[in-house]
N, C-alpha and C positions, 0 to 999 in steps of 0.2 A: 928840726922840729918847727912846724909852722906856728905863727903867733897865737892862734886860738888854742892849739894843743899846749903850747908853752904856758898860756894863761891858766888853763885847766890844771896843768901839772903844779903850778904854783899854789893854786887853791887847795889841791890835794895835800901838799906839804903843810899848809896852814892847819889842817885838821888832824894831821898824823899824830901830834903829841897827845891828843885826847885818849885817855886810857881808862875811862869809866866804863862800867858795865861788865857783864859776864856772858860767856857762851851759854847757849840753851842747856839747862841742866837736866831736863826731864827725858831727853833722848840721848843715850850714851854716845852714839857716833858723833853727835853735834857737841856734846859736852867736852869731848876730848879733842875737838878741832883746834888747830893753830889759831890763836886770836890775832896774830900780827898782820895778815894780809889787808891791803887797802887798795881799792881800784875804783875807777870811774870811767863811764863811757857815754857818748852822746851820738845819736843817729839822726841825720837830717833828711830832708825831703828827696834829695837826689841819690840817696843810698850811701853817702859817705859816712863812715863811722870813725870817730876819734876815740882813742882809749889812752888812759894814763894809769900808772901804778901797776899793781899785780894783776894785770888783765888776763894772764894765762891761767890763773887759778880757777878751777871748776868747783862748784858747790851745788847743793841740791836746792831746787826752786822753792820747795815748801809752799807757804801760803800765797806766794806770788803766782802760783798756778791757778788760783781761784778765779780771777777775772777772765782768764782765757778759757777755762772750762765753762764758766758762765756764758761766754760768747758762743761756745759750741752748743750749749743747751738752748740758747736763744735762737740760733740758726735752725736747730732741729725741731724745737717745740713752739717757737714763737713767744712773744712777750707774755701773752695771757696764760699760755701753758706753763711757763716758769713761775709767774706770779701766783698761780693756783697753789704752788707748793712752798714758795719762799717769798718773804717780804722784801722791802727795799728801804726800811727805815733804819737810821743810825741807832745803835743800842746804847752807846756810852759805856759799854762793858768790855772786859777782856776777850781775847780771841776764842777762848775755850769755854765761854760762859754758856749756861743753860738759859737761853733767851728765846722763849717761845710765846707766840701770840695766844692770849686766852681764847678758848673756844675752838680755834682751828688747829693749834699746835704748830703753826708755821714758824720757822726760825725768823728772827728779825731781819736778816739780810744775808746774801750769798757769800759774804766775805768773812763772817764768823765761821768757826769750825762746823757748827750744827747746820748752818745754811749751805756751806760748801759740800758737806756730805749729802744733803738733800739734792743739791744741784748735780753732783756726780751721779746720783742715783737716776737722774733723768736721761743720762746718756744712753743711747740705744746699745743693746748687747746683752746676751743671755748669761755670760759668765765674765769673770774678772779679766781674762786675757783679751776677750773681744772688746770690752769697754776700754781697757787700758790702751789697746792698740789704737783705737780711735782718738783717744785723748792725746797720746804721744804724737800721733800724726798731726793733730791740730796744733799742738805746741811747737812742733817742728816747722810747720808752715808759717807760724808767726815769727819764729827765729830765723827762718831762711836757711836752715840746715837740719840734718837729721840729729835728733837728740836721743838719749837713752837713759836707762834707770840705773842708779847706784844700788845694787842689790844688798850691800851691807847696811846702808842707811834704811832701806825698806825693811829689812829684817829687824833692825833696831826699833823702828817705829811700830811695826806690827807687834813685837814682843811687849812693848810698853804702852800701847795705845788703848788702855782700858777706859779712860774717860771718853775717848772718841767712840768706842764701841757702845758705851752707856748712852751717849747722845743718839747714836744710830738706833738703838733699841727704843729709846723714847720717841724718836720720830716715827718708827714703825708702829708704835702703839697708837699714834694719831693718824695713821694711814698717809703720812707725808711721804714715806718710803714705801714703795710696793715691791714685793718679792723678798728675796733673801737678804737679810741685813749684812751678812758676811761679804756678799758680792759688792755691795755699796761701799762698805768701810775698807775692805782690802784694796779696792780700786782707788779709793781716796788716798790710802797710804802710798800706793805706787805712784800716783800722779805727783805727790809731794816729793818723791825721791828722784825725780828727773834731774839730771845734771845740766847746768848751764854755766856760762861765764857772764861777766858784765856786758860784753859785746852782744851776746844773745839777748839779754834782757833789754838793752837799749833798742835793738831792732824790733823786738816784740812790742815795746812801748811805742816806737815810731809807727808801727803798723796800725795801732789804735789811733795814734795822732793824725794819721792821714786817711781816716775813714775806712779802715780795714784793708787798705792796699799796702803790701809790703814794699818799702821803697828800695830794698836791695834786690829782690827777685822780680819786682814788677807784677807779682801775682796778687790777685784779690783773694783774701783769706776769709773775710766776713763782710757782710753788707754794711753800708754807712750807718743805717739806723741801729744795727747791733753794736757797732763800735761806739756810737754816741751813748747808747744806754749803758754800756759797760763803764764808760768814763764817768757818767753821771753818778753811778753807784760808787765808783772808786773815790770820787770827790767827797762824798759824804760819809763813807764807811770804811775806806781802805786802810786807815791807820788806827783802827779799833777805838779805844777810849781816849786816844789822842787826836782823833780825826778833826774835831772842831778847831783845836789850836793849830794843827798842821795847816788847815785851809786858811786860817788867819795869817800865819807866819809865812807860808810858802806859796799857797794859792794854786797848787797843782794836784790833779787827780793822782793818787799814788797807791802803792801796795807794798807792804813789807813782808819779809819771811824770817823765820827764826834761825835760819842758817847765817843770817847777816846781810842778805840781799835787800835792795830797795829799788823799786822802779817808780818813775814819775813820768807824766805825760804833759807836754805843752801842746795842746791841740793845734794842728796845722803848722807846727814848728818843729818839734823834736820829741824823741823818746830819750830819756836819760836814765842811767842806772848806776848804782854804787854798791860796793860790797865791803863789809868789815864785820867780823863775827861777834863782837861784843854787843850785847843788847841792854836796853834800858828797862825800866819797870813795866813798860807797855809792851815789850817784846819787839821793839824797833831798834835797829842798829844805831848806836850812838854816833859813830863817825860818819856813817853813810847819810844819816839824817842831817847832820851838820853840813856836810858837803853839798847835798842837794839844795838845802836852804840857801847856802852861800851862792851857788850857781844861779838859782832862780832869782835871787835878789840882784846880782850884778848884771845879769842878762835881761832883766825886765820881763820875766816869764810868768809873773803872777796872773792868774786868770782875770782878775779885776783891775789890772793895770789899764790906764787910759790908752786906747789905740784908735787911730784914725783909719789906717789901712795897713794891716799887719803883714801878710805874706805876699801881697801883690802891689808893690809900689807902682805909681804911674811912670811908665817909661815910653818916651817918644823919640824917634830918630828923624832928624831933618837934614836935608842937603843944603849946605851953606857954601859961600864963595870959596873958602879954603879947605873944604872937606865935609865932614859930618859932625852934627851936633846932637848929642844924646842928652835929653832933659829928664831929670828925675823929679817926681812930685809925690805928695802924700807922706806916708810913713815908710821909712826903710828899716824893717825889722831884720833880725838875723837871717831868717829864711829868705826874705825878699832880696838880700844881697846876692844870693845864688842866682836869682832870675836876672839881675843886672849883669852878673858875670857871664851868664850864658849869652846875653845880647852882645857883650863886648867881644867874646870869643868868635861869634859868628861874623861880626864886622871885621875883626883882625884877619879871619880866614879868607874873606871875599874882596878886600880892598887892595888897590895897588900900593906897592911899597912907598912909604913917605906920605901917604894921605893923612892929613891931620884929623884926629878924632877928639873932640872936646866933650867931656862929660860934665854937665852942669848940675851940681847937687845943691845949688844955693836956694832952690825953692822947696826943699824938703821941709815938711812941717815938724817931723820928729825923725831922729836917726839913732838907733841903738848903737852904743859904743863898739860892741862886738862886730856889728855889721860894717861899721866904718873901717875897723881893723882889717876885716876880710877884704873889703873893696880896695883899700890902699895896698894890701899885700898882692892882690891880683894885678894891680898896675905895675908892680915890679917885674912882672913877667911879660908885659905888653910892649909893643914897639915904642921907641922914644917919641913917636908922633902922637901918642895917646896922652891927653892932658886931663887931669881931674881938677875941676873948679868947685870949691865948696866954701866960699867966703862967708856966707850968711846961713849955711846949712846947719 
């Protein structure tokens, strides 16, 4: 186990004893789920995914599907086309609230159930299967692999989703939804029933973090402006009536789901995801929330953290009398360490054996502790002639 994964595993064990909360009671298939699993994953810019805990456990995506269906709607309809039907203001209300704009009947934002149903209704397609197919294809592109629907959970949601149907009919009465209400609401139930793992969610989050480019597949899934718009709405609305405190404490755009999943995005750095089925009063996973908060704090991932140069530290390579000198400057963030590692590997592959390579990190203005761990670990795999100097870094 590499040092970063070991650190994450230790943090996971710190939150494991938390046993507050209950599984989602209003959907039978979720109510009866095993509350014990706990997992965490992080996906970085070069497509490396680290996972710890019960990372093989699959669960339904639920409301975490909302930002990604929003992204698809933005791609198909454009920002103005979406805003015509759905607002972008925080509601301060629970996820299933009836929160409509006076006069227009627009839902407050796309991450509440009412707003998500309206967004799903914007996806092109004449019937449930056509729309669902487009949505699952989009979610799969974000995850970097083919995803599918848990039919038992879908049936359970459809049988008990009376409030969501009522919301959909209310939206139809305001002409927010056009066409058959059943097509919109059944498609919504199906998108919430897509199966994922924490690895999938971390890659999906990373795709948003890197402007719509999936770092695992190298495929562009959505445009940079769309990814930015989705993250902006996640930052203000993604955690329902806990969104303000979440932004204060954690400082990352995030989205939770009532099956226990939680996705957060550190723009230009990582997608992170956690899973634990017990929920708090807001409908957010107790242990997943605690774990993401701890990771964000220890790795300096808060959006408003002071940064001089986050993902692109200054790197220069000079030829000196006894070999090569690599100078580092600015800020070495966790993502930036991967760029430095890439430079070192290129040098190691192209230099004669025994050539001295000195990496001077003394001029770094700031260095994330995790980035230094990654850099020092990389030096253990380098030739003995590679030297790291960091006296005043």
